[in-house]
MARPA-627032 format. One record per residue (C-alpha): residue number from 1; x, y negated, z. Coordinates in steps of 0.001 Angstrom, whole numbers. Layout:
BEGIN
 pos      xx      yy      zz
 NUM       X       Y       Z
...
REM end
This chain:
BEGIN
 pos      xx      yy      zz
   1   48690   27893   63119
   2   49105   24392   64266
   3   49753   23295   60867
   4   46902   25157   59480
   5   44493   23639   61575
   6   44814   20228   59933
   7   44326   21845   56322
   8   41260   23901   57642
   9   39434   20977   58970
  10   40148   19012   56082
  11   39204   21777   53548
  12   35500   22120   55447
  13   34660   18574   55292
  14   35722   18353   51700
  15   33179   21512   51040
  16   30513   20068   53048
  17   30770   16623   51530
  18   30468   18123   48104
  19   27984   20033   49252
  20   25399   17655   50392
  21   26635   14505   47616
  22   24413   14060   44978
  23   24825   15109   41251
  24   26999   12333   39157
  25   23738   10350   37053
  26   24153    9489   33806
  27   21864    6812   32221
  28   22081    6105   28414
  29   21569    2782   26755
  30   20521    2238   23138
  31   20480    -869   21311
  32   18605   -2179   18626
  33   18986   -2787   15113
  34   16708   -1965   13108
  35   17730     839   10433
  36   20890     930   11924
  37   19964    2751   15121
  38   19982    5834   13764
  39   23335    5873   14704
  40   21773    6585   18546
  41   21100   10027   17104
  42   24906   10365   15558
  43   25522    9676   19519
  44   23658   12458   21170
  45   24521   15050   18763
  46   28134   14346   20081
  47   26997   14154   24015
  48   25435   17856   23540
  49   27977   19077   21588
  50   30203   18294   24435
  51   27930   19338   27252
  52   27333   15516   28412
  53   24385   15187   30703
  54   22134   12756   30327
  55   19652   11831   32919
  56   18041    8772   32038
  57   17422    6987   29193
  58   17106    3449   27968
  59   16019    1364   24660
  60   14893    -960   22759
  61   13476   -1146   19258
  62   14960    1492   17132
  63   16848    2782   20496
  64   13441    2773   21705
  65   12100    5093   18960
  66   15177    7503   19298
  67   15521    7562   22706
  68   11539    8122   23217
  69   11665   11022   20606
  70   14375   12362   22763
  71   12825   11895   25967
  72    9837   13540   24964
  73   11525   16437   24479
  74   12031   16591   20860
  75   15257   18479   19682
  76   17950   16188   18207
  77   17371   18575   14576
  78   13642   17645   14854
  79   14161   13980   15181
  80   17001   13576   12630
  81   14538   15416   10162
  82   12151   13205   11346
  83   13412   10391   10618
  84   15266   11108    7391
  85   12199   11855    5897
  86   10163   10409    2934
  87    7147   10283    5931
  88    9384    8302    7726
  89   10238    5764    4908
  90    6404    5374    4588
  91    5477    4384    8180
  92    8133    1831    8312
  93    7063     411    5056
  94    3542     571    5606
  95    3026    2676    2394
  96    -221    4870    3073
  97     851    8349    1822
  98   -1234    9201   -1638
  99   -3617   11595     185
 100   -4862    8899    2422
 101   -5640    5988     -76
 102   -9606    6069   -1056
 103   -9858    4880   -4655
 104  -13719    5170   -4016
 105  -13333    2111   -1911
 106  -11200      99   -3944
 107  -13044   -2917   -5472
 108  -12748   -3598   -9627
 109   -9037   -4877  -10612
 110   -9334   -8251  -10933
 111   -6476  -11219  -12163
 112   -6341  -12500   -8613
 113   -2780  -13649   -6906
 114   -3557  -14477   -3037
 115   -6667  -13821   -1112
 116   -8103  -16177    2044
 117  -10186  -14642    4695
 118  -12354  -16551    7027
 119  -14714  -16921    9407
 120  -17803  -19056    9755
 121  -18374  -20336   13678
 122  -22037  -21233   13688
 123  -21462  -22791   17497
 124  -18662  -24879   16545
 125  -19613  -26008   13311
 126  -16396  -25120   11910
 127  -14479  -22204    9805
 128  -12112  -19853   11551
 129   -9093  -19186    9206
 130   -6444  -16442   10009
 131   -3216  -16235    8518
 132   -1585  -12518    8118
 133     489  -11701   11124
 134    2516   -8702    9592
 135    4076   -7678    6163
 136    3618   -4093    6639
 137     918   -2166    6835
 138    1403    -648   10231
 139   -1474    2299    9905
 140     845    4880    9376
 141    3088    4329   11872
 142      37    3871   14567
 143   -1091    7411   13415
 144    2100    9092   13742
 145    3433    7711   16822
 146    -180    8878   18503
 147     592   12073   16909
 148    4217   12146   18045
 149    3990   10711   21558
 150     755   11611   22908
 151    1151   14695   24396
 152    4175   14199   26160
 153    2610   11106   27853
 154     -88   13745   28518
 155    2165   16526   30562
 156    3857   13702   32150
 157     414   12168   33362
 158    1636    9122   31847
 159    4196    8096   33968
 160    7591    7874   32215
 161    9769    8841   35119
 162    7870   12535   34675
 163    9367   12857   30874
 164   11815   15377   30050
 165   14300   12195   30146
 166   13159    9691   32772
 167   12709    6524   30122
 168   12255    2907   30041
 169   11919     546   26850
 170   11803   -3274   26446
 171    9324   -5119   24622
 172    8679   -9074   24244
 173    5974  -11350   26198
 174    5923  -14187   23900
 175    3659  -16111   25890
 176    5414  -15770   29019
 177    8367  -15847   27145
 178   10267  -13057   28724
 179   11012   -9248   28508
 180    8770   -6753   29982
 181   10072   -3248   30830
 182    7630    -521   30256
 183    7635    2117   32299
 184    4106    3847   32355
 185    1302    4090   30297
 186    1028    5530   26265
 187    4420    6300   25308
 188    3566    5784   21874
 189    2561    2309   22491
 190    5025    1314   24243
 191    7498    1971   21576
 192    5170     488   19186
 193    5556   -2068   21218
 194    9270   -2525   21831
 195   10040   -2069   17795
 196    7417   -4738   16835
 197   10010   -7193   14636
 198    8016  -10741   14392
 199    5912  -10707   11052
 200    7382   -7250    9777
 201    4722   -5507   11845
 202    1552   -6429   13567
 203    2084   -6925   17810
 204    -259   -4905   19705
 205   -1707   -5694   23323
 206    -830   -3654   26700
 207   -2198   -4699   30091
 208   -3347   -7726   28422
 209     -79   -8760   27333
 210     611   -9106   23560
 211    3749   -7700   23238
 212    6454   -7865   20178
 213   10248   -6280   19497
 214   12352   -5850   22589
 215   15779   -7525   21081
 216   13880  -10902   20978
 217   14809  -10963   24704
 218   16780   -7901   25579
 219   18136   -6035   23057
 220   20667   -4135   25060
 221   18920   -3007   28265
 222   21667   -2054   30835
 223   20445   -3793   33640
 224   17593   -2130   33140
 225   18801     706   33343
 226   21223    -238   36552
 227   17567   -2000   38437
 228   15559    1291   37851
 229   17734    4109   37797
 230   20686    3262   39720
 231   23033    5535   37375
 232   26406    6358   38406
 233   28042    6150   35068
 234   26469    4521   31887
 235   27009    5538   28016
 236   26000    2270   25929
 237   25331    2358   22338
 238   25495    -686   20388
 239   24053    -392   16249
 240   23131   -4290   16453
 241   24878   -7743   16907
 242   23703  -11103   17313
 243   22958  -13158   14868
 244   25071  -15971   13001
 245   24868  -19761   13888
 246   21637  -20938   12013
 247   22535  -22162    8753
 248   20592  -25848    7563
 249   19987  -24672    4022
 250   18754  -21156    5478
 251   14830  -21529    6745
 252   15534  -17638    7494
 253   18363  -17816    9614
 254   16830  -21169   11631
 255   14014  -18492   12345
 256   15938  -15378   13609
 257   17789  -18309   16005
 258   14752  -19753   17456
 259   13003  -16427   17743
 260   15753  -13906   19241
 261   18123  -14713   22207
 262   21438  -14155   22328
 263   22496  -10701   24158
 264   25137   -9660   26206
 265   26252   -6022   25028
 266   27566   -4841   28172
 267   27454   -2108   29840
 268   27701   -4142   33089
 269   28861   -1022   35485
 270   32338    -473   36265
 271   31975    3482   35119
 272   30633    2090   31814
 273   31713    3001   28540
 274   30482    1189   25200
 275   30525    3262   21828
 276   29974     486   19051
 277   28672    1446   15334
 278   29979    -739   12642
 279   27495    -729   10012
 280   27463   -4030    7708
 281   24838   -5648    6627
 282   21728   -3701    6047
 283   17805   -4576    6154
 284   15865   -3929    8964
 285   13402   -1714    7010
 286   16092     -12    4397
 287   16649    3812    5773
 288   18291    4952    2731
 289   21625    5342    4483
 290   20058    7284    7554
 291   22335   10456    6863
 292   25303    8246    6584
 293   24907    6134    9819
 294   24148    9305   11646
 295   27776   10669   10604
 296   29211    7421   11289
 297   27255    7567   14899
 298   28576   10699   15969
 299   32420    9512   14852
 300   32595    6778   16731
 301   31323    8867   19770
 302   33682   11545   19172
 303   36437    9045   19539
 304   35519    7840   22134
 305   34715   10971   23887
 306   37972   11044   26214
 307   36727    8146   27941
 308   33596    9662   28250
 309   34903   12477   29624
 310   36818   10639   32279
 311   34038    9201   33583
 312   31693   11654   33599
 313   32712   14885   35190
 314   29876   17280   35455
 315   28822   19730   32481
 316   25173   20782   30904
 317   25318   23467   28508
 318   23238   23796   25675
 319   21706   26809   27142
 320   20607   24904   30118
 321   19547   21523   28304
 322   17501   23652   25719
 323   15529   25723   28387
 324   14764   22552   30091
 325   13515   21207   27248
 326   11379   24354   26195
 327    9735   24362   29506
 328    8708   20669   29514
 329    7392   21553   25693
 330    5296   24126   26569
 331    3386   22289   29058
 332    2313   19784   26704
 333   -1445   19743   25678
 334   -2623   20748   21772
 335   -3923   17896   20436
 336   -7662   18916   20081
 337  -10413   16239   20427
 338  -14205   16344   21784
 339  -14881   13055   21339
 340  -14453    9772   19484
 341  -15100    6297   21190
 342  -15442    3239   18837
 343  -14167      47   20420
 344  -14296   -4071   19616
 345  -17673   -3634   17047
 346  -21118   -4539   17926
 347  -23991   -2227   18372
 348  -24576   -2200   14473
 349  -21332   -2144   13308
 350  -20935    1194   16057
 351  -23552    2839   14378
 352  -21872    2822   10793
 353  -18290    3489   11882
 354  -19792    6412   13883
 355  -21697    7888   10657
 356  -18330    7467    8863
 357  -16660    9539   11505
 358  -19374   12360   11847
 359  -18128   14683   13833
 360  -18046   18036   12091
 361  -17472   19924   15150
 362  -17619   19970   18894
 363  -13628   20225   18885
 364  -11422   18204   16347
 365   -7871   18764   15764
 366   -6117   15562   14381
 367   -5255   16325   10572
 368   -9408   17090   10447
 369   -9764   13219   11924
 370   -7234   11710    9559
 371   -8882   11610    6657
 372  -11932   10040    7903
 373   -9530    7824   10032
 374   -7671    6675    6602
 375  -10966    6537    4909
 376  -12183    3990    7522
 377   -9391    1820    7142
 378   -9595    1501    3508
 379  -13209    -132    4065
 380  -12322   -3612    3345
 381  -14946   -4449    5899
 382  -12561   -3330    8303
 383   -9634   -5608    8866
 384   -7758   -3524   11849
 385   -7806    -380   13568
 386   -5676     894   16148
 387   -5868    4361   17745
 388   -5367    6211   21452
 389   -5728    9586   22153
 390   -6406    9867   26362
 391   -6160   13207   28010
 392   -8554   14289   30153
 393   -7335   17295   33001
 394  -11035   18216   33198
 395  -11696   19205   30021
 396   -8165   19967   28782
 397   -9213   18125   25274
 398   -8743   14174   24457
 399  -10792   11593   24035
 400  -10077    9560   20845
 401  -10072    5611   21178
 402  -10378    3570   17883
 403   -9855    -166   18570
 404  -11878   -1933   15828
 405  -11491   -5248   14138
 406  -14238   -6018   11817
 407  -12871   -7962    8808
 408  -13597  -11849    7932
 409  -16912  -12357    6423
 410  -15687  -14170    3971
 411  -12918  -13834    1197
 412  -11731  -16201   -1596
 413   -9181  -14838   -4258
 414   -7436  -17309   -6729
 415   -5259  -16039   -9656
 416   -5224  -15985  -13291
 417   -2824  -15501  -15957
 418    -187  -18145  -17514
 419    1381  -17365  -20805
 420    3288  -18398  -23982
 421    -149  -17746  -25771
 422   -3534  -18483  -25537
 423   -4236  -15825  -22780
 424   -3819  -19077  -20102
 425   -6586  -18625  -18256
 426   -7869  -19482  -14698
 427   -9253  -16936  -11727
 428  -11603  -17979   -8010
 429  -13902  -15229   -6864
 430  -16222  -15652   -3580
 431  -17284  -12508   -1597
 432  -19277  -12579    1663
 433  -18962   -9530    3428
 434  -21219   -7937    6367
 435  -20452   -5188    8004
 436  -23450   -4346   10413
 437  -25950    -624   10601
 438  -25209    -688    6976
 439  -22385   -2942    4940
 440  -23019   -4675    2030
 441  -21240   -7926    -192
 442  -22188  -10341   -2136
 443  -20245  -12108   -4901
 444  -19145  -14025   -7768
 445  -16327  -14756   -9904
 446  -14991  -17235  -12800
 447  -12516  -16953  -15645
 448  -11880  -19731  -17391
 449   -9274  -20574  -20395
 450   -9241  -21248  -23974
 451   -9262  -17331  -25178
 452  -11430  -16055  -22506
 453  -13816  -17055  -20133
 454  -16639  -14853  -18191
 455  -18820  -15447  -14881
 456  -20041  -12479  -12696
 457  -21931  -12120  -10097
 458  -22882   -9250   -7958
 459  -24027   -7778   -4934
 460  -22629   -3982   -3686
 461  -24331   -1631    -823
 462  -22106     929    1281
 463  -23713    4106    2732
 464  -22395    5619    5287
 465  -23706    8639    4488
 466  -21887   12247    3884
 467  -20588   11928    1440
 468  -20250    7669    1157
 469  -22114    6102   -1785
 470  -22732    3023   -3148
 471  -25107     777   -4604
 472  -24091   -1728   -6975
 473  -25986   -4271   -9712
 474  -25012   -7739  -11331
 475  -24777   -9535  -14308
 476  -21709  -10172  -16268
 477  -21505  -13060  -18929
 478  -17940  -12422  -21132
 479  -16690  -14423  -24281
 480  -13784  -14130  -26123
 481  -12871  -16421  -28328
 482  -10050  -15278  -30856
 483  -10056  -18490  -32784
 484   -8110  -19948  -30234
 485   -5645  -16929  -29719
 486   -2773  -18508  -31205
 487     614  -19514  -30019
 488    1890  -22695  -28403
 489    5407  -22253  -28771
 490    5325  -21027  -32503
 491    3879  -21533  -35750
 492     982  -19326  -36055
 493    -748  -17621  -38747
 494   -4345  -19544  -38906
 495   -6652  -16386  -37680
 496  -10206  -15830  -38616
 497  -13190  -17224  -36567
 498  -14149  -14700  -34061
 499  -16248  -15149  -30939
 500  -17048  -12005  -28908
 501  -19666  -12863  -26711
 502  -21732  -10212  -24135
 503  -24216  -10749  -21481
 504  -25590   -8031  -19709
 505  -27797   -6688  -16382
 506  -25974   -3448  -14951
 507  -26840   -1494  -11762
 508  -24314    1506  -10791
 509  -24624    4530   -8203
 510  -21098    5593   -7303
 511  -20298    8478   -4978
 512  -16590    9979   -4429
 513  -14706   12378   -6107
 514  -12050   13786   -3678
 515   -9892   10419   -2339
 516   -8659    9495   -5757
 517  -11866    9508   -7880
 518  -15141    8489   -7915
 519  -18463    9439  -10117
 520  -20614    6383  -11178
 521  -23721    6855  -13214
 522  -25368    3386  -14104
 523  -27243    2270  -16811
 524  -27138   -1851  -18166
 525  -29628   -3743  -20252
 526  -27326   -6009  -22781
 527  -26728   -8608  -25494
 528  -24095   -9086  -27702
 529  -23449  -12160  -29435
 530  -20804  -12208  -32473
 531  -20246  -15710  -34048
 532  -17297  -15376  -37465
 533  -17072  -16221  -40742
 534  -16864  -13764  -43868
 535  -13362  -15422  -44737
 536  -10423  -17340  -43509
 537  -11023  -20113  -45661
 538  -13169  -22574  -44723
 539  -14169  -25833  -43721
 540  -16198  -27884  -40617
 541  -19147  -28182  -42765
 542  -19578  -24443  -43109
 543  -21779  -22449  -40657
 544  -20806  -19243  -39250
 545  -22785  -15772  -39320
 546  -24321  -14296  -36085
 547  -24536  -10953  -35098
 548  -27206  -10157  -32330
 549  -27127   -6666  -30856
 550  -30086   -6003  -28104
 551  -29557   -2768  -26430
 552  -29460    -659  -23086
 553  -27085    1805  -21977
 554  -27362    4856  -19427
 555  -23781    5761  -18331
 556  -21884    8391  -16793
 557  -18756    7728  -15445
 558  -15984    9749  -13550
 559  -12454    8352  -12814
 560   -9365    9488  -11165
 561   -6962    6656  -10359
 562   -3531    6869   -8128
 563   -1580    3913   -9981
 564     114    1658   -7799
 565       0   -1297   -9674
 566   -3049   -2962  -11429
 567    -673   -3739  -14580
 568    2003   -2544  -15383
 569    1970     533  -13229
 570    5281    2338  -12625
 571    3836    5681  -10624
 572     489    7559  -10106
 573   -1989    8606  -12696
 574   -5189    7855  -14243
 575   -7978    9608  -16004
 576  -10963    8386  -17000
 577  -14035   10077  -18886
 578  -17045    8141  -19669
 579  -20191    9025  -21815
 580  -22962    6815  -23045
 581  -25877    6402  -24824
 582  -26480    3069  -27105
 583  -30014    2555  -28531
 584  -30826   -1016  -29632
 585  -31624   -3360  -32347
 586  -29264   -5443  -34744
 587  -30018   -8552  -35708
 588  -27744  -10315  -38374
 589  -28040  -14306  -39417
 590  -26009  -14999  -42420
 591  -23659  -18219  -42390
 592  -23055  -20337  -45530
 593  -19678  -17888  -46129
 594  -22237  -14841  -46045
 595  -22697  -12705  -49920
 596  -26273  -12047  -48521
 597  -28240  -15425  -47365
 598  -30958  -12665  -45985
 599  -31735  -12086  -42562
 600  -30941   -8523  -41431
 601  -32427   -6310  -38779
 602  -32063   -2759  -38363
 603  -32541    -260  -34752
 604  -28920    1451  -33820
 605  -28829    4455  -31799
 606  -25140    6543  -30759
 607  -23805    8791  -28005
 608  -19998    7927  -27043
 609  -17536    9580  -25549
 610  -14048    8021  -24154
 611  -11399   10120  -22730
 612   -8212    8090  -20973
 613   -5089    9548  -19488
 614   -1934    8247  -18247
 615     793    9545  -16053
 616    3789    8523  -14930
 617    6000   11634  -14259
 618    8654   11793  -11348
 619   11861   10143  -12089
 620   14584   11631  -13598
 621   17976    9975  -13121
 622   17684    5770  -13180
 623   14597    6973  -15546
 624   10817    7297  -15219
 625    9111    8637  -17973
 626    4951    8229  -18775
 627    2497    9311  -21135
 628   -1218    7285  -22220
 629   -3247    8892  -24466
 630   -6620    7579  -25347
 631   -9722    9662  -27200
 632  -12865    7980  -28701
 633  -15695   10342  -30058
 634  -19158    8785  -30898
 635  -21533    8994  -33825
 636  -21646    5442  -33947
 637  -23627    3741  -37250
 638  -22026     616  -39712
 639  -23624   -2528  -39033
 640  -24523   -5159  -41794
 641  -20939   -6234  -42303
 642  -17230   -5489  -42432
 643  -16534   -7809  -39674
 644  -20010   -7475  -37251
 645  -19027   -3425  -37668
 646  -15648   -4086  -36532
 647  -16274   -6360  -33852
 648  -18353   -3876  -32168
 649  -16162    -857  -32616
 650  -13830     191  -29615
 651  -10410    -864  -29787
 652   -6791     374  -28510
 653   -5298   -1646  -26018
 654   -2746     -21  -24166
 655    -211   -3232  -24136
 656   -1510   -6390  -22246
 657    -938   -8876  -25113
 658   -2662   -6815  -27617
 659   -6245   -7299  -24882
 660   -5926  -10832  -26280
 661   -5567  -10002  -30124
 662   -7653   -8776  -32935
 663   -6297   -6149  -34362
 664   -8629   -4498  -36912
 665   -5732   -1506  -37603
 666   -6608    -647  -33840
 667  -10255    -380  -34123
 668  -12539    2709  -35159
 669  -15516    4502  -34346
 670  -13751    8523  -33612
 671  -10082    7963  -32894
 672   -7521    9467  -30864
 673   -4345    7649  -29595
 674    -737    8075  -27466
 675    2512    7339  -27008
 676    5352    7083  -24385
 677    6883    4912  -22069
 678   10434    4735  -20497
 679   10863    2531  -17572
 680   14023    1925  -16218
 681   14223     554  -12135
 682   16445   -2110  -12502
 683   15688   -3162   -9142
 684   12947   -2254   -6455
 685   10552   -4874   -8304
 686   12143   -5071  -11322
 687   11857   -2887  -14416
 688   12955   -2763  -18093
 689   10084    -550  -20308
 690    9852     227  -23666
 691    6679    2033  -25027
 692    5517    3191  -28266
 693    1935    4361  -29578
 694     574    6237  -32919
 695   -3048    5139  -33180
 696   -4715    7421  -35216
 697   -8774    6992  -36966
 698  -10485    9400  -38032
 699  -12149    7557  -40640
 700  -10755    3582  -40946
 701  -13222    1345  -41195
 702  -12778    -633  -44652
 703  -14133   -3625  -46568
 704  -15720   -3123  -50208
 705  -14717   -5560  -52906
 706  -17925   -7060  -52216
 707  -17635   -7454  -48691
 708  -19649   -4472  -47568
 709  -18641   -1614  -44733
 710  -17458    1879  -45389
 711  -15343    4580  -44336
 712  -11905    5236  -45589
 713  -10800    8806  -46222
 714   -9973   10896  -43307
 715   -6690   10694  -41601
 716   -5211    8613  -44418
 717   -4431    5718  -42014
 718   -2319    5236  -39172
 719    -494    2316  -37220
 720    2124    1973  -34713
 721    2419    -261  -31539
 722    5422    -933  -29779
 723    6599   -3027  -26913
 724    9987   -3551  -24894
 725    9513   -5777  -21520
 726   10569   -7126  -18656
 727    8448   -6929  -15701
 728    9225   -8326  -11898
 729    6975   -7404   -9672
 730    6794  -11027   -7575
 731    4376  -10656   -4381
 732    1756  -13137   -6045
 733    2135  -10746   -9599
 734    3959   -9392  -12251
 735    6238  -11765  -14545
 736    6734  -10288  -17583
 737    8771  -11147  -20936
 738    8415   -8782  -24043
 739    9065   -8722  -27497
 740    5802   -6055  -28965
 741    5160   -5250  -32513
 742    1820   -4590  -34120
 743     844   -2971  -37560
 744    -359   -6183  -39561
 745     242   -7894  -42674
 746    1531  -10918  -40806
 747    3685  -11872  -37624
 748    4209   -8151  -37039
 749    6982   -8789  -34112
 750    5547  -11092  -31390
 751    7557  -13150  -28280
 752    5151  -12953  -25173
 753    5744  -14722  -21644
 754    3084  -13856  -19423
 755    2710  -14575  -15317
 756    -196  -12772  -13965
 757   -2754  -10107  -15052
 758   -4661  -10054  -18439
 759   -7624   -8384  -16589
 760  -11123   -9244  -17621
 761  -14450   -8442  -15954
 762  -15792   -5128  -17229
 763  -17550   -5269  -20784
 764  -21070   -3414  -21012
 765  -19497    -382  -22834
 766  -16458     387  -20291
REM end
């Protein structure tokens, strides 16, 4: 009995100590690392599979995203599916889903390479220009983060300690040059700040501080885990490293070392384990290896599992963990909006935005708001929008706050074309944009080159009606000098002297047709002036024929367009239907090479219908296939002579170089044409294109022996056009080298080198 007494006392003390002692507390520390940070998901899966408890999470950058999703109650299956999805890749790349791009809001394509935006400060009498702060548009990401984290923030009453797992993330305050620990407020905003890598993403403001990626000053916040949570055990997950020593010949490495402080990847705590993921060099936004990185993270953690288990004695079953997760998730209030609040604009500007966002019902879901939200983003008079949802306990609904910044009012664009032929041109455009209760812009552009020159002045008013609409009017002068369309690098056959000149006033009214299309009704008052010789053999003493055509033309145009590039597209589709009625007077003043020396005048009117269908299908292995088709139907009459008729006839120009050549074999009043395109993606921005087309006129326009004009026999003549081109879609514009084939008597093959865009101002009958 005496011997048993000490044992009984020891046993009682041990039991009492165990009964009243605190449970072991385990903190998880997740590093940054960009796309490599998805390895943290593999680590979490391994810990869950072995019933390791996770009591706290701290994270930076990608670690903040993965940790924040887990702390919000999402399962690992949901997190993996989300990050491996095409939608997530679009979030981080800035690509807006095709369902939320608005062609109606886009301006007509032009030859611009760069755009400068600025304002004028009247008080200081100086211009204010702002360089872009980011290369990736954050709109999809901001909206997605709001959707993912707003209900979690609400159920936690905006306190990160009350999430499914208490959570901290780290951002960087560049003004004070120190790390900032975020522990309350909008969870989505905190995570968005933590992963805002400089120059990639636009920084956001929290509590008056402009915040960037936490990895700049603390890429492995184990110190935050200790100071905020006092854990017994830390499990660290390292998917990043310090940058190498700056290279004197590498500006990027120098900037990285200036911006990002060295990080000590140490769990600090005695009872801690670090799982290191060796994943190689990958771009921070390259998520093409997500599945492999997750698997790697799982395998690396399993290798360390015995060490982890030796430190963590407690276990949490999967059923117990899921029960707690379900209880947290069930308390999340659904994302139902009862009011929208616009901040950052004047009263008139707010009126304009509110009309665009006009509530269709008292209560809205986030999906119902999304269309209007992205339509507003597409408005070029808006520079930036940042969305937030704030939950109101009193109503059980959310208020959507939109922090809106208007765009700079003055826009100047520069661009043009550099070519191995006479297609060289410079381009300048200037616009003033006003946002008030109504939105309008006034502007103009100039093209000047050997082949093409043009002047345009226009104004456009956008009405925030339902549906949206616009009114646009302007003046355009176009001049094409085919005589100068000769080669710089190769001996050229003397071309005919042909100058195509048009000027017109126009007025259009447009409305959207789905987010990809528009319907435009308009009218134009125009004059064309064509100068030409009736033969290729002429001297300086000869005078050219001149044909005037003064006319008016009402038009209806329907267009759907989702092409990804304005020249050399490789995905998307375009459908254009246009109907014109043309009524005018032709006047011919003969020159010295004309057979008939008398002036000629005649009234013409006709109806013209045009259809264009351009579609790129889904990729098949390394190839993308496309189809282009064009149909022209009209009762357009013949003009006074062959050349004036040809110059007034519609032309088939499916490849860029064909737009700067006068090709009679591809001009007719009625025709059907089409062809196939095969594109091999050599690199993300490099394509090899092979295209072939067949042009079939209903009746060829022919020149009789007396130089009069007539129609040939139906369907007796057809022509082929083909091209093989290497294209690099550079940040400024396309660079291309092509070999082209045309059906003509001389010079059937051409070699065409081009930098920039062969895009012109609209023609009156387009």
